[in-house]
DSSP file (Angstrom, degrees, kcal/mol; ACC not computed):
  #  RESIDUE AA STRUCTURE BP1 BP2  ACC     N-H-->O    O-->H-N    N-H-->O    O-->H-N    TCO  KAPPA ALPHA  PHI   PSI    X-CA   Y-CA   Z-CA
    1    1 A D              0   0    0      0, 0.0     2,-0.3     0, 0.0     0, 0.0   0.000 360.0 360.0 360.0-174.1  158.6  186.6   73.1
    2    2 A G        -     0   0    0      2,-0.0     2,-0.3    28,-0.0     0, 0.0  -0.954 360.0 -42.3 149.6-166.0  157.6  183.8   75.3
    3    3 A Y        -     0   0    0     -2,-0.3     2,-0.5    26,-0.0    26,-0.0  -0.723  42.7-148.5 -99.2 146.9  157.7  182.7   78.9
    4    4 A F        +     0   0    0     -2,-0.3    26,-3.7     2,-0.0     2,-0.4  -0.962  22.4 168.8-118.5 119.1  160.7  183.2   81.1
    5    5 A Y  E     +A   29   0A   0     -2,-0.5     2,-0.3    24,-0.2    24,-0.2  -0.986   2.3 158.0-129.7 138.7  161.4  180.8   83.9
    6    6 A H  E     -A   28   0A   0     22,-2.2    22,-3.0    -2,-0.4     2,-0.4  -0.986  26.8-147.2-155.6 157.8  164.4  180.3   86.1
    7    7 A M  E     -A   27   0A   0     -2,-0.3     2,-0.4    20,-0.2    20,-0.2  -0.981  16.9-165.6-121.5 133.4  165.4  178.8   89.5
    8    8 A M  E     -A   26   0A   0     18,-2.6    18,-2.9    -2,-0.4     2,-0.5  -0.982   3.2-165.0-125.7 129.9  168.2  180.5   91.4
    9    9 A R  E     -A   25   0A   0     -2,-0.4     2,-0.4    16,-0.2    16,-0.2  -0.955  10.6-176.2-115.5 129.3  170.0  178.9   94.4
   10   10 A Q  E     -A   24   0A   0     14,-3.0    14,-2.6    -2,-0.5     2,-0.5  -0.967  17.3-155.4-125.7 139.5  172.2  181.0   96.7
   11   11 A C  E     -A   23   0A   0     -2,-0.4     2,-0.5    12,-0.2    12,-0.2  -0.971  15.1-160.9-108.5 124.6  174.3  180.1   99.6
   12   12 A R  E     -A   22   0A   0     10,-3.4    10,-2.6    -2,-0.5     2,-0.6  -0.931   1.1-161.9-110.5 124.6  174.8  182.9  102.1
   13   13 A Y  E     +A   21   0A   0     -2,-0.5     8,-0.2     8,-0.2     3,-0.1  -0.914  17.6 168.3-108.8 114.2  177.7  182.7  104.4
   14   14 A S        -     0   0    0      6,-1.0     2,-0.3    -2,-0.6    -1,-0.1   0.651  69.0  -2.6-100.5 -18.0  177.4  185.0  107.4
   15   15 A S  S    S-     0   0    0      2,-0.3    -1,-0.2     5,-0.1     5,-0.1  -0.957  75.5 -98.4-159.4 172.4  180.3  183.6  109.5
   16   16 A K  S    S+     0   0    0     -2,-0.3     2,-0.5    -3,-0.1    67,-0.1   0.601  94.0 101.0 -76.5  -9.2  182.9  180.8  109.4
   17   17 A D  S >  S-     0   0    0      1,-0.1     3,-2.3     3,-0.0    -2,-0.3  -0.652  75.7-139.7 -74.1 125.3  180.6  178.8  111.7
   18   18 A L  G >  S+     0   0    0     -2,-0.5     3,-1.0     1,-0.3    -1,-0.1   0.664  99.6  68.4 -63.7 -14.8  178.8  176.3  109.5
   19   19 A Q  G 3  S+     0   0    0      1,-0.2    -1,-0.3     3,-0.0    -3,-0.1   0.675  90.4  64.2 -75.3 -15.8  175.6  176.9  111.4
   20   20 A G  G <  S+     0   0    0     -3,-2.3    -6,-1.0    -5,-0.1     2,-0.3   0.326  76.3 112.8 -89.9   8.5  175.5  180.4  109.9
   21   21 A I  E <   -A   13   0A   0     -3,-1.0     2,-0.4    -8,-0.2    -8,-0.2  -0.651  48.1-165.0 -86.0 136.5  175.0  179.2  106.4
   22   22 A E  E     -A   12   0A   0    -10,-2.6   -10,-3.4    -2,-0.3     2,-0.5  -0.979   6.6-155.5-124.0 131.9  171.7  180.0  104.7
   23   23 A L  E     -A   11   0A   0     -2,-0.4    16,-2.7   -12,-0.2     2,-0.4  -0.916  11.8-176.2-105.7 129.6  170.4  178.4  101.5
   24   24 A I  E     -AB  10  38A   0    -14,-2.6   -14,-3.0    -2,-0.5     2,-0.5  -0.990   4.1-174.4-127.4 124.0  167.8  180.3   99.5
   25   25 A T  E     -AB   9  37A   0     12,-2.4    12,-2.8    -2,-0.4     2,-0.4  -0.978   8.4-169.1-119.2 121.3  166.2  178.8   96.4
   26   26 A S  E     -AB   8  36A   0    -18,-2.9   -18,-2.6    -2,-0.5     2,-0.5  -0.895  10.9-156.5-114.1 139.5  163.9  181.1   94.4
   27   27 A Y  E     -AB   7  35A   0      8,-2.5     7,-2.4    -2,-0.4     8,-1.2  -0.972  17.4-172.4-115.2 124.3  161.6  180.1   91.5
   28   28 A V  E     -AB   6  33A   0    -22,-3.0   -22,-2.2    -2,-0.5     2,-0.4  -0.947  12.5-176.1-124.7 135.8  160.7  182.9   89.1
   29   29 A F  E >  S-AB   5  32A   0      3,-2.2     3,-1.3    -2,-0.4   -24,-0.2  -0.991  78.3 -10.4-131.8 125.0  158.2  183.0   86.2
   30   30 A N  T 3  S-     0   0    0    -26,-3.7    -1,-0.1    -2,-0.4   -25,-0.1   0.908 129.2 -55.6  51.7  47.5  157.9  186.0   84.0
   31   31 A Q  T 3  S+     0   0    0    -27,-0.4     2,-0.5     1,-0.2    -1,-0.3   0.595 116.4 110.6  65.9  16.2  160.2  188.0   86.3
   32   32 A A  E <   -B   29   0A   0     -3,-1.3    -3,-2.2    16,-0.0     2,-0.4  -0.978  67.3-132.5-122.2 122.1  158.0  187.4   89.3
   33   33 A E  E     +B   28   0A   0     -2,-0.5    -5,-0.2    -5,-0.2     3,-0.1  -0.566  28.7 173.4 -70.4 125.8  159.2  185.2   92.2
   34   34 A Y  E     +     0   0A   0     -7,-2.4    13,-2.4    -2,-0.4    14,-1.0   0.638  61.6  15.8-111.4 -18.0  156.4  182.8   93.0
   35   35 A I  E     -BC  27  46A   0     -8,-1.2    -8,-2.5    11,-0.3     2,-0.3  -0.987  60.2-173.3-154.5 147.9  157.9  180.5   95.5
   36   36 A R  E     -BC  26  45A   0      9,-2.2     9,-2.8    -2,-0.3     2,-0.5  -1.000  13.8-152.2-144.0 140.4  161.1  180.5   97.7
   37   37 A F  E     -BC  25  44A   0    -12,-2.8   -12,-2.4    -2,-0.3     2,-0.4  -0.953  15.7-176.4-107.0 132.6  162.8  178.0  100.0
   38   38 A N  E  >> -BC  24  43A   0      5,-1.3     4,-2.9    -2,-0.5     5,-0.8  -0.991  20.7-151.2-129.2 122.2  164.8  179.5  102.9
   39   39 A S  T  45S+     0   0    0    -16,-2.7   -15,-0.1    -2,-0.4    -1,-0.1   0.778  97.9  58.3 -66.2 -25.2  166.8  177.2  105.1
   40   40 A T  T  45S+     0   0    0    -17,-0.3    -1,-0.2     1,-0.2   -16,-0.1   0.906 112.9  38.8 -68.5 -40.6  166.4  179.6  108.0
   41   41 A V  T  45S-     0   0    0     -3,-0.3    -2,-0.2     2,-0.2    -1,-0.2   0.859 103.4-142.0 -74.0 -37.3  162.7  179.4  107.8
   42   42 A G  T  <5 +     0   0    0     -4,-2.9     2,-0.3     1,-0.2    -3,-0.2   0.634  65.4  58.9  86.8  15.3  162.9  175.7  107.0
   43   43 A K  E   <S-C   38   0A   0     -5,-0.8    -5,-1.3    -7,-0.1     2,-0.3  -0.973  87.5 -84.2-160.6 171.0  160.1  175.5  104.5
   44   44 A Y  E     -C   37   0A   0     11,-0.3     2,-0.4    -2,-0.3    -7,-0.2  -0.619  36.3-160.9 -81.7 144.3  158.8  176.8  101.1
   45   45 A V  E     -C   36   0A   0     -9,-2.8    -9,-2.2    -2,-0.3     2,-0.3  -0.998   7.9-143.7-128.6 129.4  156.9  180.0  101.1
   46   46 A G  E     -C   35   0A   0     -2,-0.4   -11,-0.3   -11,-0.2     6,-0.1  -0.701  14.7-174.8 -94.4 145.0  154.6  181.0   98.2
   47   47 A Y  S    S+     0   0    0    -13,-2.4     2,-0.3    -2,-0.3   -12,-0.2   0.484  71.7  39.5-114.7  -9.1  154.2  184.6   97.0
   48   48 A T  S  > S-     0   0    0    -14,-1.0     4,-2.8     1,-0.1     5,-0.2  -0.805  95.1 -98.1-128.7 173.3  151.5  184.1   94.4
   49   49 A E  H  > S+     0   0    0     -2,-0.3     4,-1.8     1,-0.2     5,-0.1   0.930 127.8  45.1 -58.7 -45.0  148.3  182.0   94.4
   50   50 A Y  H  > S+     0   0    0      1,-0.2     4,-2.2     2,-0.2    -1,-0.2   0.904 113.3  51.1 -63.4 -42.1  150.1  179.4   92.3
   51   51 A G  H  > S+     0   0    0      1,-0.2     4,-2.8     2,-0.2    -2,-0.2   0.872 106.8  52.8 -64.6 -38.9  153.2  179.6   94.6
   52   52 A V  H  X S+     0   0    0     -4,-2.8     4,-2.2     2,-0.2    -1,-0.2   0.913 109.9  48.9 -63.5 -43.0  151.1  179.2   97.8
   53   53 A K  H  X S+     0   0    0     -4,-1.8     4,-1.8    -5,-0.2    -2,-0.2   0.915 114.1  45.5 -63.5 -42.9  149.6  176.0   96.4
   54   54 A N  H  X S+     0   0    0     -4,-2.2     4,-3.3     2,-0.2     5,-0.3   0.906 110.2  54.2 -66.8 -40.9  152.9  174.6   95.4
   55   55 A A  H  X S+     0   0    0     -4,-2.8     4,-2.3     1,-0.2   -11,-0.3   0.911 107.6  50.6 -60.3 -42.7  154.5  175.6   98.8
   56   56 A E  H  X S+     0   0    0     -4,-2.2     4,-0.6     2,-0.2    -1,-0.2   0.926 115.8  42.1 -60.8 -44.9  151.8  173.7  100.6
   57   57 A A  H >X S+     0   0    0     -4,-1.8     4,-0.8     1,-0.2     3,-0.8   0.923 115.1  48.8 -69.3 -44.3  152.3  170.6   98.5
   58   58 A W  H 3< S+     0   0    0     -4,-3.3     6,-1.0     1,-0.2     3,-0.3   0.826 105.7  57.8 -68.4 -31.3  156.2  170.8   98.5
   59   59 A N  H 3< S+     0   0    0     -4,-2.3    -1,-0.2    -5,-0.3    -2,-0.2   0.720 111.9  42.8 -70.4 -19.4  156.3  171.2  102.3
   60   60 A K  H << S+     0   0    0     -3,-0.8    -1,-0.2    -4,-0.6    -2,-0.2   0.559 112.6  62.3 -98.0 -12.1  154.4  167.9  102.7
   61   61 A G  S >X S-     0   0    0     -4,-0.8     3,-0.9    -3,-0.3     4,-0.6  -0.264 102.2 -82.6-107.6-169.6  156.4  166.0  100.1
   62   62 A P  H 3> S+     0   0    0      0, 0.0     4,-2.1     0, 0.0     5,-0.2   0.615 110.2  81.5 -71.9 -12.2  159.9  164.8   99.4
   63   63 A E  H 3> S+     0   0    0      1,-0.2     4,-2.2     2,-0.2     5,-0.2   0.872  88.0  54.5 -61.4 -37.0  160.9  168.2   97.9
   64   64 A L  H <> S+     0   0    0     -6,-1.0     4,-2.1    -3,-0.9    -1,-0.2   0.932 109.2  45.9 -64.8 -46.2  161.4  169.6  101.4
   65   65 A A  H  X S+     0   0    0     -4,-0.6     4,-1.8     1,-0.2    -1,-0.2   0.878 111.8  53.7 -63.6 -37.1  163.9  166.9  102.4
   66   66 A G  H  X S+     0   0    0     -4,-2.1     4,-1.4     2,-0.2    -1,-0.2   0.897 108.2  48.7 -64.1 -40.4  165.6  167.3   99.1
   67   67 A E  H  X S+     0   0    0     -4,-2.2     4,-1.2     2,-0.2    -2,-0.2   0.894 109.6  51.3 -68.2 -39.7  166.1  171.0   99.6
   68   68 A L  H  X S+     0   0    0     -4,-2.1     4,-1.1     1,-0.2    -1,-0.2   0.853 107.1  55.6 -64.3 -33.4  167.5  170.5  103.1
   69   69 A G  H  X S+     0   0    0     -4,-1.8     4,-3.1     1,-0.2    -1,-0.2   0.834 100.4  59.1 -65.7 -32.8  169.9  168.0  101.6
   70   70 A E  H  X>S+     0   0    0     -4,-1.4     4,-2.9     1,-0.2     5,-1.1   0.849  97.7  59.8 -65.3 -33.4  171.1  170.7   99.2
   71   71 A L  I  <>S+     0   0    0     -4,-1.2     5,-2.3     3,-0.2     6,-0.3   0.932 114.3  36.0 -58.2 -45.4  172.1  172.8  102.2
   72   72 A E  I  <>S+     0   0    0     -4,-1.1     5,-0.9     3,-0.2    -2,-0.2   0.932 122.1  44.7 -71.2 -47.2  174.5  170.0  103.2
   73   73 A R  I  <5S+     0   0    0     -4,-3.1    -3,-0.2     3,-0.1    -2,-0.2   0.873 129.3  17.8 -70.8 -39.9  175.6  168.9   99.8
   74   74 A V  I  X5S+     0   0    0     -4,-2.9     4,-1.8    -5,-0.2    -3,-0.2   0.908 128.6  35.8 -99.4 -58.8  176.2  172.3   98.1
   75   75 A C  I  ><S+     0   0    0     -5,-1.1     4,-0.6     2,-0.2    -3,-0.2   0.960 123.3  36.9 -69.5 -54.2  176.5  175.1  100.7
   76   76 A K  I  4<S+     0   0    0     -5,-2.3     3,-0.5     1,-0.2    -1,-0.2   0.857 116.5  54.3 -69.8 -32.9  178.4  173.3  103.6
   77   77 A H  H  4<S+     0   0    0     -5,-0.9    -1,-0.2    -6,-0.3     4,-0.2   0.877 114.4  40.9 -65.9 -37.4  180.5  171.3  101.2
   78   78 A N  H  X S+     0   0    0     -4,-1.8     4,-2.0     1,-0.2     3,-0.5   0.429  86.5  98.3 -92.2   0.2  181.7  174.4   99.4
   79   79 A A  H  X S+     0   0    0     -4,-0.6     4,-2.8    -3,-0.5     5,-0.2   0.897  79.2  54.6 -57.2 -44.5  182.2  176.5  102.5
   80   80 A P  H  > S+     0   0    0      0, 0.0     4,-1.5     0, 0.0    -1,-0.2   0.871 108.8  49.7 -59.6 -34.2  186.0  175.9  102.7
   81   81 A I  H  > S+     0   0    0     -3,-0.5     4,-0.8    -4,-0.2    -2,-0.2   0.923 112.4  47.2 -67.4 -44.0  186.3  177.1   99.1
   82   82 A Y  H >< S+     0   0    0     -4,-2.0     3,-0.8     1,-0.2    -1,-0.2   0.929 113.6  47.2 -62.7 -46.4  184.3  180.3   99.8
   83   83 A Y  H 3< S+     0   0    0     -4,-2.8    -1,-0.2     1,-0.2    -2,-0.2   0.765 108.0  55.6 -70.2 -25.0  186.2  181.1  103.0
   84   84 A S  H 3<        0   0    0     -4,-1.5    -1,-0.2    -5,-0.2    -2,-0.2   0.666 360.0 360.0 -81.2 -15.2  189.6  180.5  101.4
   85   85 A A    <<        0   0    0     -4,-0.8    -1,-0.2    -3,-0.8    -2,-0.2   0.476 360.0 360.0 -78.4 360.0  188.9  183.1   98.6
C-alpha cells in the first residue's frame, strides 16, 4: 500500500481555430482530484481544503504564468500534429 499521486495534463481541441484549445491540468492524491487548472477559467481551482489553499497560493505566484505558458508550449505547438491525424 501507500499513497498514490499523479498529475495529468490534457489538451482539448474543439475546433481548428487555435483559440478553441483548452488546457486542463489535474492534480490527484489517493484517487481524489484536489486541484485543477483550466485555461478557459484562467486559474487554479481547489476541490478540497488542501486544494483550495494551494489554488490561492498558486494563483498569486509564478505557477499561474507557468501553466499559461504550457498552453502555448504544449497544446498550441502540437495542434498541427493532432489535426493531421
